[in-house]
Backbone as JSON, one array per atom type, in Angstrom:
{
  "sequence": "XXXXXXXXXXXXXXXXXXXXXXXXXXXXXXXXXXXXXXXXXXXXXXXXXXXXXXXXXXXXXXXXXXXXXXXXXXXXXXXXXXXXXXXXXXXXXXXXXXXXXXXXXX",
  "N": [[-16.83, -41.61, -7.27], [-18.14, -39.01, -7.94], [-17.51, -35.89, -8.31], [-19.18, -32.51, -6.52], [-19.1, -29.67, -7.03], [-19.52, -26.2, -5.49], [-21.2, -23.85, -5.82], [-21.59, -20.87, -6.04], [-24.11, -17.91, -5.43], [-24.0, -14.85, -5.84], [-24.86, -10.99, -5.35], [-22.1, -9.94, -4.2], [-19.67, -7.39, -5.09], [-16.22, -6.11, -6.51], [-14.81, -3.35, -4.66], [-14.66, -0.82, -6.04], [-12.64, 1.73, -4.9], [-11.34, -0.63, -3.04], [-9.54, -1.42, -4.88], [-8.07, 0.29, -6.57], [-6.38, 1.3, -4.21], [-5.05, -1.61, -3.48], [-3.69, -1.36, -6.2], [-2.88, 0.94, -4.96], [-0.42, -0.45, -3.22], [0.7, -1.65, -4.54], [2.2, -0.29, -6.28], [3.86, 1.7, -4.59], [5.42, -0.51, -3.21], [6.24, -0.87, -5.24], [8.33, 1.5, -5.8], [9.66, 2.16, -3.59], [10.62, -0.17, -3.39], [13.26, 1.0, -5.26], [13.67, 3.31, -4.6], [14.82, 2.42, -2.05], [16.97, 0.74, -4.03], [18.71, 2.94, -4.91], [19.08, 4.94, -3.05], [21.58, 3.32, -2.27], [23.18, 3.14, -3.54], [24.27, 5.4, -3.75], [25.4, 5.52, -1.71], [24.52, 5.4, 1.36], [23.88, 8.31, 1.47], [22.45, 10.07, -0.39], [20.92, 12.53, -0.4], [18.87, 15.9, -0.4], [16.7, 15.1, -2.7], [15.94, 12.09, -2.73], [14.68, 11.68, -0.74], [12.54, 13.31, -1.2], [11.62, 12.63, -2.57], [10.7, 10.21, -0.77], [9.36, 11.14, 0.84], [6.29, 12.01, -0.52], [6.47, 9.7, -1.13], [5.28, 8.64, 1.49], [3.16, 10.28, 2.37], [2.02, 9.46, -0.24], [0.89, 6.68, 0.71], [-0.57, 7.08, 2.68], [-2.15, 7.55, 1.13], [-3.64, 5.74, 0.25], [-4.2, 4.31, 1.88], [-6.28, 5.64, 3.83], [-8.26, 4.6, 1.85], [-8.65, 1.94, 1.08], [-9.62, 2.45, 4.57], [-11.64, 3.6, 2.74], [-13.41, 1.94, 1.64], [-14.11, -0.14, 3.06], [-16.53, 0.51, 4.38], [-18.63, 0.08, 2.06], [-21.19, -1.73, 1.16], [-21.85, -4.87, 0.73], [-19.62, -6.4, -0.51], [-16.57, -7.68, -1.37], [-14.02, -7.94, 0.51], [-11.34, -8.81, -0.17], [-9.59, -7.02, -1.16], [-9.41, -4.03, 0.04], [-9.32, -5.6, 2.1], [-6.14, -6.17, 2.15], [-4.8, -4.32, 0.56], [-5.07, -2.27, 2.59], [-3.56, -3.55, 5.02], [-0.55, -3.44, 3.64], [-0.15, -0.59, 2.75], [0.12, -0.51, 4.7], [1.85, -1.04, 6.15], [3.93, 0.21, 5.01], [4.05, 2.77, 5.23], [4.18, 2.8, 7.75], [7.04, 1.79, 7.67], [8.27, 3.66, 6.35], [7.77, 5.92, 7.95], [9.17, 5.29, 9.95], [11.81, 5.67, 8.99], [11.7, 7.81, 8.99], [11.4, 9.4, 10.53], [14.6, 7.92, 12.78], [15.99, 8.99, 10.92], [15.79, 12.1, 11.97], [16.85, 11.68, 14.26], [19.51, 10.55, 14.26]],
  "CA": [[-17.78, -41.14, -6.98], [-19.1, -37.65, -9.34], [-16.98, -33.84, -7.22], [-19.9, -31.5, -6.67], [-19.01, -28.22, -6.96], [-20.46, -25.49, -4.89], [-22.49, -22.43, -6.67], [-22.63, -19.67, -5.66], [-24.79, -16.68, -5.77], [-24.05, -13.49, -4.4], [-24.66, -9.69, -5.11], [-21.35, -8.58, -4.0], [-18.76, -7.31, -6.5], [-15.48, -5.32, -6.36], [-14.82, -2.96, -5.12], [-13.59, 0.07, -6.65], [-11.6, 2.28, -3.84], [-10.22, -1.33, -2.79], [-8.67, -1.9, -5.79], [-7.07, 1.5, -5.94], [-5.72, 1.13, -2.27], [-4.0, -1.96, -3.53], [-2.64, -0.7, -6.47], [-1.66, 2.04, -4.76], [0.48, -0.53, -1.92], [1.77, -2.37, -5.3], [3.59, 0.75, -6.56], [4.68, 2.29, -3.34], [5.86, -1.52, -3.3], [8.3, -1.01, -6.9], [9.12, 2.28, -5.25], [9.98, 1.77, -2.85], [12.12, -0.61, -3.52], [13.23, 1.55, -6.99], [14.47, 4.27, -4.04], [16.27, 1.9, -1.97], [18.56, 0.29, -4.39], [19.16, 4.23, -5.69], [20.09, 4.83, -1.89], [21.84, 2.24, -1.7], [24.1, 3.28, -5.12], [24.47, 6.63, -3.35], [26.25, 5.02, 0.07], [22.96, 6.96, 2.0], [24.05, 10.81, 0.77], [20.95, 10.68, -1.47], [20.25, 14.08, -0.16], [17.21, 15.83, -0.42], [15.61, 14.54, -3.1], [15.57, 10.93, -2.56], [13.96, 12.55, 0.55], [11.4, 14.39, -1.36], [10.39, 11.73, -3.1], [10.56, 9.31, 0.16], [8.16, 11.64, 0.95], [5.98, 11.65, -1.41], [5.89, 7.6, -0.64], [4.85, 8.39, 2.63], [2.13, 10.82, 1.37], [0.62, 8.57, -1.33], [0.69, 5.27, 0.96], [-1.63, 7.27, 3.56], [-4.03, 7.78, 0.91], [-4.03, 4.5, -0.29], [-4.69, 3.69, 3.25], [-7.63, 5.79, 3.79], [-9.29, 4.57, 0.24], [-9.12, 0.86, 1.71], [-10.1, 1.95, 5.5], [-13.43, 4.0, 3.1], [-13.82, 0.17, 1.35], [-14.66, -1.0, 3.93], [-17.62, 1.13, 4.76], [-19.02, 0.48, 1.55], [-21.74, -2.59, 1.87], [-22.27, -6.03, -0.52], [-18.37, -6.16, -1.19], [-16.06, -9.24, -1.26], [-13.18, -7.51, 1.41], [-9.96, -9.14, -0.39], [-8.75, -5.71, -2.39], [-9.39, -3.82, 1.22], [-8.3, -5.99, 3.13], [-4.65, -6.47, 1.55], [-4.61, -2.57, 0.26], [-4.91, -1.41, 3.92], [-2.24, -4.14, 5.18], [0.67, -3.33, 3.45], [0.07, 1.05, 2.87], [-0.51, 0.55, 6.81], [2.79, -1.27, 6.51], [5.16, 1.23, 3.76], [3.54, 4.38, 6.12], [5.49, 2.48, 9.49], [8.42, 1.41, 7.24], [8.8, 4.58, 6.08], [7.57, 6.79, 8.92], [10.19, 5.64, 11.57], [12.82, 5.88, 8.78], [12.07, 9.19, 8.87], [11.94, 9.41, 12.94], [15.54, 7.62, 12.61], [16.7, 10.37, 9.87], [15.77, 13.35, 12.57], [17.68, 11.72, 15.78], [20.66, 10.31, 13.5]],
  "C": [[-17.76, -39.33, -7.38], [-18.49, -36.46, -7.72], [-18.48, -33.59, -7.46], [-19.69, -29.96, -6.3], [-20.06, -26.86, -6.76], [-20.62, -23.66, -6.1], [-22.06, -21.46, -5.95], [-22.87, -18.4, -5.81], [-24.61, -15.51, -5.76], [-24.12, -12.0, -5.41], [-23.3, -9.16, -5.07], [-20.09, -8.59, -5.33], [-17.88, -6.52, -5.96], [-15.15, -4.17, -5.63], [-13.44, -1.54, -5.06], [-12.32, 0.5, -5.63], [-10.39, 0.65, -3.29], [-9.04, -1.93, -3.56], [-7.48, -0.46, -6.05], [-6.11, 1.45, -4.1], [-5.25, 0.35, -2.33], [-2.93, -2.12, -4.24], [-1.96, 0.16, -6.81], [-0.5, 1.35, -4.06], [1.55, -0.61, -3.23], [2.36, -1.52, -5.43], [4.15, 1.28, -6.03], [5.34, 1.28, -3.17], [7.0, -0.98, -3.95], [9.09, 0.08, -6.33], [9.6, 2.97, -4.57], [11.01, 1.16, -2.49], [12.97, 0.96, -4.31], [14.35, 2.44, -5.81], [15.14, 3.67, -2.71], [17.29, 1.75, -2.32], [19.0, 2.0, -4.78], [19.7, 4.71, -4.16], [21.41, 4.46, -1.2], [24.09, 2.43, -2.89], [25.06, 4.29, -4.03], [25.66, 6.7, -1.53], [25.78, 5.81, 1.13], [23.67, 8.36, 2.39], [23.24, 10.52, -0.46], [20.87, 11.92, -1.48], [18.68, 13.92, -0.41], [15.73, 15.66, -1.31], [15.59, 13.32, -3.05], [14.06, 11.25, -0.74], [12.91, 12.44, 0.85], [10.24, 12.97, -1.5], [9.86, 10.17, -1.91], [9.34, 9.99, 0.64], [6.75, 12.04, 0.89], [5.54, 10.13, -1.29], [5.18, 7.61, 0.1], [3.0, 9.18, 2.58], [1.27, 9.54, 0.16], [0.06, 6.82, -0.67], [-0.37, 5.34, 1.68], [-3.07, 7.72, 2.81], [-4.45, 6.79, 0.17], [-4.71, 3.64, 0.71], [-6.64, 3.82, 3.72], [-8.42, 5.18, 2.82], [-9.46, 3.13, 0.71], [-10.28, 1.13, 3.19], [-12.41, 2.84, 4.48], [-14.21, 2.52, 1.98], [-14.46, 0.07, 1.78], [-15.69, -0.4, 4.14], [-18.6, 0.85, 3.6], [-20.23, -0.96, 1.84], [-21.88, -3.79, 0.3], [-20.8, -6.12, -1.22], [-17.73, -7.13, -1.11], [-14.43, -7.93, -1.13], [-11.51, -8.25, 0.67], [-8.88, -8.5, -0.53], [-8.58, -4.88, -1.06], [-8.82, -3.91, 2.01], [-6.79, -5.73, 3.19], [-4.14, -4.58, 1.3], [-3.89, -1.88, 2.22], [-3.63, -2.22, 4.33], [-0.93, -3.01, 4.64], [0.88, -1.56, 2.7], [0.44, 0.54, 4.48], [1.19, -0.09, 7.08], [4.38, -0.54, 6.02], [5.36, 2.27, 4.45], [4.67, 3.92, 7.08], [6.72, 1.94, 9.4], [9.04, 3.25, 7.04], [9.11, 6.21, 7.56], [9.31, 6.7, 10.5], [11.68, 5.67, 10.42], [13.45, 7.9, 8.92], [12.64, 9.57, 10.74], [13.46, 8.9, 12.68], [16.26, 8.55, 12.05], [16.9, 11.56, 11.38], [16.71, 13.05, 14.04], [19.23, 11.13, 14.98], [21.62, 10.8, 13.01]]
}
């Protein structure tokens, strides 16, 4: 038997905001891993430089989350990039926020 291929004709496009949000989340994950590595080298005493870089990453991931939310409002787009961007940026934001709250009380 011959398999039939499904042909889809669609006017949908990839959202630029969603792709940028996804790229921001990937960059944030990489920089967060590098930040964790340097913090472990300093045995938890990284100082204010690592804290400032972490704060910049917190702002960076929140900007990526906002871009993903704005991408949801666009019409006729594929939603894979905005969904992944919002999930990853949200997780990064929560992880960094919890780290800062723990740093305030410990």
